[in-house]
LUMFI-809454 format. One record per residue: x, y, z of N, C-alpha, C, O in turn; residue in one letter. Coordinates in steps of 0.02 Angstrom, whole numbers. Each point is the difference from the previous one (the first is absolute). Layout:
LOMI  neast nnorth    nup caeast canorth   caup  ceast cnorth    cup  oeast onorth    oup code
LOMI      X      Y      Z      X       Y      Z      X      Y      Z      X      Y      Z    A
...
//
This chain:
LOMI  neast nnorth    nup caeast canorth   caup  ceast cnorth    cup  oeast onorth    oup code
LOMI  -2624  -4314  -1733    -16      65     18     31     18     72     27     54      9    M
LOMI    -33    -98     38     23       4     66     78      6     -2     26     42     36    K
LOMI     11    -79    -72     65       8     -8     18     62    -22     44     31     30    I
LOMI    -75     -7    -84      9      71    -29      5     51     58     51     34      9    R
LOMI   -109    -30     31     -3      47     53     51     -7     42     29     50     21    L
LOMI    -11   -107     -6     55     -11     54     67     35    -21     34     37     35    T
LOMI    -22    -59   -108     59      30    -33     -5     80      9     50     32     17    Y
LOMI   -106     -4    -28     -4      71     -9      3     34     70     19     58      7    I
LOMI    -39    -98     45      2      18     68     81      5     18     23     47     32    F
LOMI     10    -90    -53     76     -13     18     34     57    -35     45     31     29    I
LOMI    -63    -16    -88     37      53    -33     -8     70     35     46     40     11    L
LOMI   -115    -34      5    -15      64     29     35      5     71     20     55     18    I
LOMI    -11   -108     19     29      -2     62     80     15     -8     30     31     43    S
LOMI      1    -56   -101     67      20    -11      8     63    -20     49     31     22    I
LOMI    -93     -2    -65      3      75    -21     -2     41     71     44     41     12    F
LOMI    -92    -54     28     -5      40     63     67     -3     45     26     48     29    L
LOMI     -5   -106    -29     65     -19     45     59     52    -36     35     38     32    L
LOMI    -35    -46   -107     56      46    -18     -8     74     11     46     37     20    L
LOMI   -108    -17    -34    -25      67      4     14     25     70     25     56     10    T
LOMI    -40    -94     32     15      18     85     73     -1     15     25     38     42    Y
LOMI     11    -82    -78     77       3      9     29     64    -23     40     31     35    G
LOMI    -62    -10    -98     26      62    -31    -17     56     39     44     41     15    C
LOMI    -98    -34      3    -33      62     39     36      4     67     21     52     23    A
LOMI    -16   -117      8     41       1     57     73     26     -1     23     37     43    K
LOMI     10    -61    -98     66      20    -18     13     72    -15     51     30     17    R
LOMI   -117      2    -59      5      69    -13     -4     46     64     31     53      7    T
LOMI    -76    -84     39    -16      38     60     66     -1     49     14     47     37    T
LOMI     22   -101    -42     60      -7     46     53     45    -33     37     31     39    E
LOMI    -29    -24   -106     41      43    -24    -11     73      8     46     38     14    I
LOMI   -112    -18    -23    -22      67     21     14     21     69     23     55     15    E
LOMI    -40   -109     34     14      17     65     76     14     17     16     43     41    T
LOMI     27    -81    -72     74       2      6     21     66    -26     44     30     29    K
LOMI    -72     -4    -81     18      62    -38    -21     53     47     41     43     16    K
LOMI   -110    -41     10    -13      56     51     44     -1     65     18     54     25    E
LOMI      2   -118      5     43       2     52     64     35    -19     27     41     37    I
LOMI     -6    -57    -92     65      29    -20      4     72    -16     50     35      9    Q
LOMI   -113    -12    -35    -14      71     -6      2     38     68     33     51     10    E
LOMI    -71    -81     34     -7      25     64     65     12     43      8     50     35    T
LOMI     41   -107    -42     60       3     28     41     59    -30     34     37     36    K
LOMI    -38    -29   -101     37      58    -39    -29     61     21     36     50      0    E
LOMI    -98    -46     18    -34      68     20     28     14     64     16     57     14    Q
LOMI     -9   -109     30     18      16     73     71     15     -1     26     38     40    V
LOMI      4    -67    -87     83      15      3      5     74    -21     42     33     30    Q
LOMI    -75     -7    -72     -2      66    -31    -13     55     54     35     51      4    L
LOMI    -91    -63     39    -20      47     46     35    -12     65    -25    -34     44    Q
LOMI     79     61    -38     38       9     70     38     60      0     13     30    -52    F
LOMI      9     -8    117     36      66     10     76    -14    -27     36    -38     32    C
LOMI    -16     64    -82     66      -4    -24     -3    -22    -70     53    -14    -29    G
LOMI   -108      9     -1    -15     -18    -72     11     65    -50     -3     -4    -62    N
LOMI     15     59     97      0      59    -45    -56     39    -23      2     49    -37    G
LOMI    -57    -80     67    -61      31    -15    -41     17     61    -12    -44     42    I
LOMI    -12    113    -36    -34      22     52    -78    -17     -2    -41     39    -26    C
LOMI     26    -92     50    -70     -33     -1    -52     33     46     16     41     43    E
LOMI    -75    -61    -55    -54      33     38      7     -2     69    -17     49     33    A
LOMI     43   -105     -4      2     -20     71     71     30     30     15     -9     59    N
LOMI     24     43   -102     65      19     26      5     79      6    -36     34    -37    E
LOMI     77     -4     80      3      70     10     67     14     11     39    -47      9    T
LOMI    -17    107     -9     78      17     12     21    -22     67     58    -15     15    K
LOMI   -112     14     26     23     -29     74      4    -72      1     45    -27     33    C
LOMI    -91    -10    -67     -2     -73      9     47    -33    -46     22    -55     15    T
LOMI     -3     85    -74     49     -23    -48     36     53    -37    -16     13    -58    C
LOMI     71     21     94     33      54    -28     41    -25    -64     20     41    -41    P
LOMI     -6   -114     34     39     -26    -51    -40      7    -64     33     11    -51    A
LOMI    -92    -16     48    -43       9    -63    -26     66     -3     -2     25    -57    D
LOMI    -21     15    111    -45      58     -6     55     66     16    -18     58    -10    C
LOMI     77    -73     32     41      57      8      8     17     78    -33    -33     39    G
LOMI     70     76    -19      8      16     74    -44     51     28     -6     53    -31    E
LOMI    -25    -64     82    -35      55     30     37     52     38      1      4     61    C
LOMI     30     38   -101     42      54     32      4     62    -49    -27      1    -56    S
LOMI     58     42     80     15      70    -34    -54     53     23    -51    -12     32    G
LOMI     74     75    -55    -44      57     22    -65      8    -42     -1    -14    -59    L
LOMI    -53     37     92    -59       5    -30     -2     68    -41      8     52     32    V
LOMI    -17    -52    -94     -2      62    -47    -47     47     23    -54    -19     22    E
LOMI     69     79    -23    -46      60     20    -25     -7     82    -47     31     24    N
LOMI     84    -71      7    -20      -4     78     70     12     40     41    -46      5    L
LOMI    -30    105     21     64       3     30     -6    -38     67    -53     -2     31    T
LOMI    108    -28    -12     11     -41     55    -43    -64      8    -17    -22     55    C
LOMI      3     -2   -110    -31     -68     -5     36    -50    -42     25     17    -54    F
LOMI    -22    -75     75     32     -61    -30    -47    -57     -1    -44     -5     43    E
LOMI     51    -39    -90    -37     -56     -5     29    -55     53     59    -14     11    Y
LOMI   -118    -13     19     13     -63     52    -48    -39      0    -56     21    -17    A
LOMI     66    -92     39    -45     -54      5    -58      7     56     18      7     59    C
LOMI    -81     -7    -74    -38     -10     60    -57    -53    -21    -35      8    -50    F
LOMI     32    -63     92    -46     -50     -8      3    -25    -76    -50     -9    -35    D
LOMI    114     -2     15     12     -29    -69     -6     45    -58     15    -19    -57    S
LOMI    -40     85     72    -10      49    -46     48     59      0     15     28     53    L
LOMI     12     -7   -116     47      59      1    -36     64      1    -39     16    -45    C
LOMI     54     24    101    -37      66     15     47     50     23     50    -14     33    K
LOMI    -67     82    -54     40      57     26      9      0     80    -49    -10     36    P
LOMI    114     23     -9      5       0     67     49     69     16     51     10    -33    K
LOMI    -73     32     84     39      62      9     68    -31     30      8    -51     32    M
LOMI     40    101    -55     74      -8     26      5     48     55    -16     59     -3    I
LOMI     46    -95     64     17      43     50     70    -12     33     14    -57     19    K
LOMI     26    101    -11     -3      79    -11     -3     13    -69     23    -44    -37    P
LOMI    -47     98     10      2      23    -67     -7     61    -10    -52     26     20    C
LOMI     97     10    -49    -14      87     -9    -43      4    -58     13    -21    -57    C
LOMI    -72     51     79    -53       9    -55    -62    -31     18    -46      6    -40    G
LOMI     38    -41     96    -65     -31     30    -37     48     43    -53    -17     27    N
LOMI     85     87    -17    -34      55     47     -8    -20     68    -47     16     36    N
LOMI     96    -52    -20     16     -26     68     75     21     16     45    -16    -37    I
LOMI    -36     50     89     60      28     20     26    -57     47    -20     -6     58    C
LOMI     71    -40    -88     22     -56     35     74      6     21     29     45    -30    E
LOMI      7    -79     73     57       1     24     52     -5    -59     -4    -45    -43    S
LOMI     52     94     44     51      -4    -51    -19     48    -60     42     14    -43    G
LOMI   -107     11     41    -15      56    -52      1     71     27    -19     46    -35    E
LOMI     37    -37     87    -12      68     32     46     55    -39    -14     60      0    E
LOMI     64    -83    -29     45      55    -35    -13     10    -71      9     56    -25    F
LOMI    -30   -106    -10      4      -2    -63    -63    -26    -40      5    -22    -57    N
LOMI    -63     26     90    -59     -28    -26    -63     48      2    -14     26     54    C
LOMI    -21    -14   -101    -57      47     -4    -55    -27     50    -45     38     18    S
LOMI     46    -96      2    -49     -33     44     -6     38     70    -50      4     34    D
LOMI    122     25    -18      3      24     62      3     89     -8     23     26    -51    C
LOMI    -45      7     97      3      72     -8     72     22    -11     47    -30     26    P
LOMI    -41     83    -65     74      20    -13     33     31     52     61    -10      7    T
LOMI    -98     55     41     25      35     52     53     45    -18     43     15     40    C
LOMI    -44     10   -104     57      39    -18     -4     75     24    -48     36    -14    N
LOMI    100    -18     49      6      68     19     50     50    -36     15     55     22    D
LOMI      5    -80    -74     34      31    -57     70     31     33     27     51    -22    Y
LOMI     -7    -88     74     66       9     26     41    -46    -18    -14    -59     14    N
LOMI     75     75    -51     46     -56    -25     31    -28     58     28    -54     -8    P
LOMI    -27     79     64     44     -30     61    -43    -36     42     26    -14     54    C
LOMI    -82     -5    -62    -38     -46     46    -24    -58    -50     -9      9    -60    T
LOMI      0    -68     91    -15     -59    -26    -75     -5     21    -14     -5     59    K
LOMI    -37      8   -110    -62      -3     16    -43    -61    -26      4    -23    -57    D
LOMI    -46      0    109    -31     -68    -13    -61     -3     50     -8     39     47    Y
LOMI    -31    -86    -61    -65     -13     30     16    -55     46     20    -53    -23    W
LOMI    -28     63    102     16     -50     41    -68    -49      6    -50     25     27    S
LOMI     48    -84    -47    -55     -43      0     -8    -15     76    -56    -12     22    I
LOMI    112     10     23    -13     -15     67    -28     57     42    -40     -9     45    E
LOMI     64     73    -63    -26      54     35    -62     35    -37    -32     46     25    L
LOMI     20    -73    -80    -57      31    -40      5     79     -9    -50     36      9    G
LOMI    113    -11    -29     11      71     -5     57      5    -50     28    -51    -20    T
LOMI     -8    112      0     56      22    -41     61      3     50     -5     21     57    C
LOMI     56    -42    -81     64      12     41     51     28    -53      7    -21    -57    V
LOMI     31     73     87     55      47    -34     64     -9     33     15     39     44    H
LOMI     29    -89    -60     52     -11     33     61     38    -34     14     -9    -59    D
LOMI     26     57    104     47      37    -20     58    -36    -35     18    -52     27    Q
LOMI      9     68    -76     54     -27    -43     67     39     28      3     60    -13    I
LOMI     49    -92     49     54      48     21     64    -41    -21     -1    -60     13    K
LOMI     50     84    -42      0      76    -32    -45    -17    -58    -19    -57    -15    P
LOMI      5    116    -19    -37       7    -62      9     53    -40    -10     59     17    C
LOMI     29    -80    -73      6      63    -52    -66     19    -26    -36    -38    -33    C
LOMI     20    103     50    -59      32    -16    -32     35     56    -51     34     -8    G
LOMI     83    -42     68    -27      30     67     25     80      3    -18     35     47    N
LOMI     57    -10    -96     34      64      0     57     10     38     25     56      4    G
LOMI      2   -115     29     66       9     34     54    -38    -32    -10    -57    -21    I
LOMI     58     83     17     62     -32    -38     32    -39     59     38     32     37    C
LOMI    -49    -92    -26     20     -40     54     66    -30    -18     22      3    -57    E
LOMI     10    -34    110     60     -34      0    -14    -55    -63    -54    -28     -6    A
LOMI    108     17    -39     -1     -38    -50    -29     21    -62      6    -33    -52    G
LOMI    -41     91     57    -32      23    -62     38     68    -25     21     44     37    E
LOMI    -18    -47   -109     37      51    -29    -42     14    -76    -54    -27    -12    D
LOMI     84     69    -30    -46      26    -53      7    -69    -51    -35      2    -51    C
LOMI     72    -51     60     -9     -58    -55    -53    -50     32    -37    -33    -36    S
LOMI     36     29    106    -49     -47     29    -67     27     17    -50    -34      0    S
LOMI     52    104     16    -65      30     27     -4     69    -26     16     49     34    C
LOMI    -38    -46   -103      5      70    -25    -51     40     24      3     61     -8    F
LOMI    -57    -91     42    -62      36     27     26     37     58    -13     60      3    D
LOMI     46    -85     39     13      23     66     65     50      8      2     50     36    D
LOMI     50    -74    -76     57      41      5      4     51    -46    -26     -2    -56    C
LOMI     62     54     82      1      66    -48     55    -15    -53     59     -5     15    D
LOMI    -82     -1    -74     40     -22    -60      6     63    -43     23     -6    -57    C
LOMI    -41     63     79     16      66    -45    -45      7    -60      8     46    -40    G
LOMI    -64   -100     33    -44      10    -48    -66    -21     13     -5    -50     35    I
LOMI    -50     78    -57    -65     -17     19    -50     25    -53     20     23    -53    D
LOMI    -91    -28     69    -47      21    -47      3     78    -20    -24     22    -52    L
LOMI     58     18    103      8      65    -11     47     15    -66     -1     54    -29    S
LOMI     39   -104     11     39       7    -52    -31     -9    -75     33     12    -51    D
LOMI    -93    -34     51    -31     -10    -59    -27     61    -35    -35     38     34    F
LOMI     44    -26    -88     15     -51    -60     80      3    -12     21    -37    -44    P
LOMI     25     79     79     66       9    -17     40    -69     -1     42    -12    -43    N
LOMI    -58    -33     93     31     -57      0      6    -40    -67     47    -37    -13    L
LOMI    -96     47    -26     -5     -38    -69     18     38    -54     -3    -24    -57    F
LOMI     28     98     70     28      48    -47     51    -33    -47     49    -28     25    K
LOMI    -57     30    -91     59     -19    -46     11    -84      3     47    -24    -33    G
LOMI    -84    -14     66      2     -74     -3    -48    -23    -45    -45     35    -22    K
LOMI     56   -100      6    -47     -46    -48    -56    -25     60     17    -39     44    T
LOMI    -72     61    -48    -49     -25     47    -57    -40    -25    -41     24    -39    V
LOMI     38    -82     61    -51     -45    -17    -67      8     33     -7    -13     60    Y
LOMI    -48     36   -101    -66       3     43    -39    -66    -19    -19    -13    -57    V
LOMI     10    -25    110    -22     -69    -10    -72    -11     34    -12     10     59    V
LOMI    -32    -33   -109    -68     -17     28     -7    -82     -8     34    -33    -39    V
LOMI    -79      9     78    -19     -69     -5    -38    -21    -62    -45     36    -23    G
LOMI     64    -99     -5    -36     -21    -57    -76    -13      6    -41      0    -47    E
LOMI     28     -9    111    -75      -6     30    -31     52     31    -57     -2     23    H
LOMI    103     61    -23    -23      59     38    -57     38    -40    -20    -22    -54    G
LOMI     -6     82     83    -45      37    -36     18     53    -41     59     19     -2    S
LOMI   -106     10    -35     15      63    -42     16     53     41     37     43    -24    V
LOMI    -58    -35     91     16      52     37     79     -6     19     35     50      9    V
LOMI    -13   -107     -6     77      -9     18     41     26    -55     54     26     13    D
LOMI    -77    -30    -78     37      31    -55     -9     77     -1     44     38    -21    V
LOMI   -106    -18     46      5      69      2     36     30     42     32     50    -14    V
LOMI    -30    -82     82     40      23     52     74      4    -25     36     47     18    A
LOMI    -15    -93    -56     67      -7    -24     10     64    -40     48     37     11    G
LOMI    -90    -26    -52      9      67    -41     -6     69     34     25     51    -26    T
LOMI    -54    -50     76    -11      55     47     74     17     28     30     53     -6    D
LOMI     -6   -113     39     69       1     33     52     20    -46     41     43     14    I
LOMI    -43    -74    -71     58       9    -50     -3     79    -29     52     28    -16    S
LOMI   -106     -1     12      1      70    -20     50     49     33     27     45    -32    S
LOMI    -16    -57    102     46      38     32     67    -27     -4     39     32     36    V
LOMI    -15    -76    -65     64     -36      2     46     35    -55    -17      0    -59    L
LOMI     71     25     77     54      16    -51     53    -52     -2     56      1     25    S
LOMI    -89    -56    -67     38     -63     -2    -15    -35    -72    -37     27    -42    A
LOMI     62    -75     34     -9     -50    -68    -54    -46     27     22    -52     25    N
LOMI    -89     60    -25    -44     -45     16    -17    -57    -44    -18     10    -58    V
LOMI     23    -72     84    -17     -58    -42    -67    -34     33      6    -21     58    V
LOMI    -62     16    -85    -66     -23     28      2    -72    -24     16    -18    -57    S
LOMI    -35    -21    105     -4     -68    -14    -45    -45     50     -6     17     59    R
LOMI    -22    -69    -84    -33     -46     41     45    -52     37     52    -18    -28    M
LOMI    -70     -5     86     45     -40     39     13    -67    -40     46    -38     13    D
LOMI    -88     30    -56     23     -71    -42     45     12    -49     32    -47    -23    S
LOMI    -23    108      0     55      10    -46     69     16     25     43     20    -39    E
LOMI    -33    -29    107     75       7     25      7    -68     40    -45    -27     31    L
LOMI    113      5    -38     21     -60     35     17     20     70     -7    -39     48    D
LOMI     31    108    -42     22      12     63     12     86     10     24     32    -47    S
LOMI    -39     -4    101     24      69      5     46      5     49     -3     51     34    I
LOMI     49    -95    -20     57       1     51     44     60    -25     15      7    -59    D
LOMI      3     33    107     47      57    -15    -26     51    -43     40     38    -26    G
LOMI   -102    -31     14    -32      46    -55    -40     48     45    -35    -20     47    K
LOMI     43     86    -65    -51      45     28    -75    -13    -27    -10    -12    -60    Y
LOMI    -36     14    101    -64     -25    -25    -56     27     42     13     12     59    A
LOMI    -70     -1    -80    -67      21     26    -42    -55    -23    -12    -14    -59    I
LOMI    -13    -23    119    -42     -62     -2    -67     23     24     -6     33     51    L
LOMI    -41    -49    -88    -73      28     13    -40    -71      1     10    -45    -41    I
LOMI    -58     41     94    -52     -46     -8    -11    -32     74    -22     35     45    G
LOMI     36    -92    -35      3     -24     69     34    -74     -8      6    -27    -56    N
LOMI     12      0    110     37     -65      4    -36    -56    -44     34    -43    -28    P
LOMI    -94     45     23    -47     -43    -32      7      4    -81      0    -48    -39    C
LOMI      4    112     22      2      18    -72     65     20    -35      5      6    -61    T
LOMI     41      4    103     65      13    -19     56    -42     29     16      7     59    N
LOMI     12    -46    -95     49     -61     35     51     40     26     18    -14     58    R
LOMI     10     62    -85     58      41     35    -12     36     69     43      6     44    F
LOMI   -107     17    -40    -15      24     61    -11    -61     54      1     12     60    I
LOMI    -11    -69    -83     -1     -58     49     72    -20     12     10    -37     49    E
LOMI     36     54    -81     70     -22     12     24     52     55     37    -20     44    Q
LOMI    -53     76    -45     15      51     50    -42     -3     63     24      3     56    F
LOMI    -92    -11    -70    -43      -2     58    -46    -66      3    -59      2    -17    L
LOMI     89    -57     39    -35     -58     -2    -50     -3     51     14     34     50    P
LOMI    -71    -68    -49    -51       2     48    -22    -72     20     13    -50    -34    Y
LOMI    -50     50     95    -10     -70     25    -66    -20    -23     -1    -56    -26    E
LOMI    -50     87     29    -69     -20    -18    -37     47    -47    -41    -24    -39    R
LOMI     51     83     40    -29      50    -37     39     53    -35     35     40     31    D
LOMI    -42    -39    -95     51      53    -33    -11     67     15     44     42    -15    C
LOMI   -101    -24     45    -10      67     26      7     10     75    -24     48     30    L
LOMI     55    -95     -3      4       3     77     44     61     19     -8     20     58    E
LOMI     47      7    -94     38      57     10    -37     67     -2     27     52     19    R
LOMI    -77    -53    -39    -39      58    -27    -75     -6     29    -38    -45    -16    V
LOMI     22     99     64    -69       0     25    -47     16    -52     20     32    -49    P
LOMI    -86    -51     52    -46      26    -44     -3     83     -8     -5     35     50    E
LOMI      7    -12   -106     -3      73    -10     66     34     -1      4     61     -6    G
LOMI     53   -105     13     63      34      2     43    -37    -67    -18    -49    -32    K
LOMI     78     88     24     46     -20    -45     68     -1     29     17     37     47    A
LOMI     27    -85    -77     69       2     27     47     31    -52     -6    -16    -59    L
LOMI     50     60     78     57      25    -37     55    -20     38      5     23     57    I
LOMI     44    -69    -83     57     -22     31     61      1    -40     -1    -22    -58    K
LOMI     54     44     84     63       2    -34     50    -51     30     10     -3     61    L
LOMI     21    -35   -104     42     -59     24     63     -5    -44     -2     10    -61    M
LOMI     52    -24     89     62      -5    -37      0    -72    -40    -31    -50     19    P
LOMI     70     52    -77     -2     -50    -42     70     -8    -37     15     17    -57    N
LOMI     24    -48    108     78       6    -19     23     71      4     -9     38     48    N
LOMI     43    -24   -107     28      66     -6    -61     54    -30     12     56    -22    D
LOMI    -66    -80     25    -64      39    -23    -54      3     45      2    -23     57    A
LOMI    -60     58    -84    -59      -1     55    -60    -20    -47     -6     10    -61    Y
LOMI    -38    -41    106    -72      -6    -34    -49     46     42     14     13     58    V
LOMI    -66     10    -85    -57      29     31    -56    -37    -15    -17    -11    -58    L
LOMI    -17    -12    114    -58     -47     -6    -64     48     19     -3     40     46    I
LOMI    -47    -56    -94    -62      42     14    -63    -38     -3    -17    -16    -57    V
LOMI    -22     -3    108    -52     -33    -15    -60     19     52     15     13     59    F
LOMI    -74    -13    -79    -54      15     46    -39    -63     15      8    -54    -28    G
LOMI    -54     68     78    -48     -46     21    -52    -18    -58    -19    -58     -9    H
LOMI     -2    113    -28    -44       1    -64     36     35    -47     51     30     16    S
LOMI    -75    -30    -82     32      39    -62     -9     73     23     47     37    -14    D
LOMI    -99    -10     47     -2      67     16     58     28     46     27     56     -2    A
LOMI    -14   -108     44     53      19     53     69      3    -41     39     47      6    D
LOMI    -28    -98    -44     61       8    -47     14     57    -41     57     24     -4    T
LOMI   -117      3    -31      1      62    -36     14     56     45     36     46    -20    R
LOMI    -65    -46     87     13      59     41     80     -4     19     34     51      5    R
LOMI    -12   -107      4     78       1     15     39     27    -54     46     39     13    A
LOMI    -60    -57    -73     30      18    -60     -4     81     -6     48     35    -16    A
LOMI   -106    -14     29    -13      70      2     51     44     48     26     53    -15    S
LOMI    -20    -85     69     43      33     57     63      0    -24     35     50      7    K
LOMI    -11   -106    -39     66       2    -29     13     51    -52     51     34      0    L
LOMI   -105    -29    -51     -2      44    -48     10     76     20     37     40    -30    K
LOMI    -77    -27     90      0      59     34     57      7     55    -12     34     50    G
LOMI     71    -64    -56     45      -1     52     23     65     28     26      0     56    Y
LOMI    -34     53    -89     23      60     23    -40     26     60     22     37     44    K
LOMI    -76    -59    -47    -48      25     62    -23    -57     44    -41     12     45    T
LOMI     66    -79    -56    -22     -58     30     25    -18     67    -29    -42     34    S
LOMI     89     77    -11     34      -9     59     22    -77      3    -19    -34     48    N
LOMI     55      9    -94     12     -70      1     66     -4     49     44     43     -1    L
LOMI    -43    -95     41     51      -6     42      7    -78     21    -47    -39    -10    K
LOMI    107     18     41      8     -53     28      3    -51    -57     -4     22    -57    G
LOMI     11    -99     69      7     -45    -55    -69    -37    -13     -9    -42    -45    T
LOMI    -36     64     88    -73     -36     -9    -51     45     20      4     35     50    E
LOMI    -50    -36    -87    -73      51     12    -53    -38    -16     -5    -32    -52    M
LOMI    -39     34     99    -75     -17    -15    -43     64     -6     -5     41     45    L
LOMI    -28    -36   -111    -25      63    -17    -83    -12    -17    -35     47    -16    V
//
């Protein structure tokens, strides 16, 4: 009996040793597997793996998250920049549109006062240094009413006596093919104004939108709208900052200009009502006292 118990004890001991060895080996395998998985995980989580992870931003890891740059949508004069590792909007300086009159913006940015005196022979701008408007005389200048040295009918139709002006309307268009052109983005009033003016012309009138013509070079034309709505007016009267800078509030411009061997008549007002009034003045030319090459009415 004693021998049998000893034998059983030996068997149990062997079993326990085998079980412990297997368990130990299993634990070692699982541990090695966990270590390998951890290494693989660490290898995946780093800047440059193509994944923008939780601890990465455009500032700390642009390779994965993209550059912190570019303009901010719907915010004029703001761009993205890095602040304390975070990508945030930053104001651009100088920048036209931030409501701050900055150096270099005096002549062509709405952030600065226009200082427009509607005199074509002055350079108008806001002096940041002086804190006031400055009107520098332009000399010589086509538009001062004086036919100066170097000016003639080809170079300065406005100042030199060229034998034709607004008093010749509508006869200067008589018997010609005349293009009455309004801007594609103009108003209904522009179309009505064109109809009013056309009604007194003894000419072959062709009504068109500016988008329907490639060019009016060398053509007799009546251009209605303003430099922002009629691209042909912009060709003849380019502007620096404001397409209405030639016309004060409550006024309209009637201007005759040479167009190679032909002439164009430009009509535009500060408002639709002003444009219509100018067209009515041309329609009633017999009593309108039209004169010169340019009139503000």
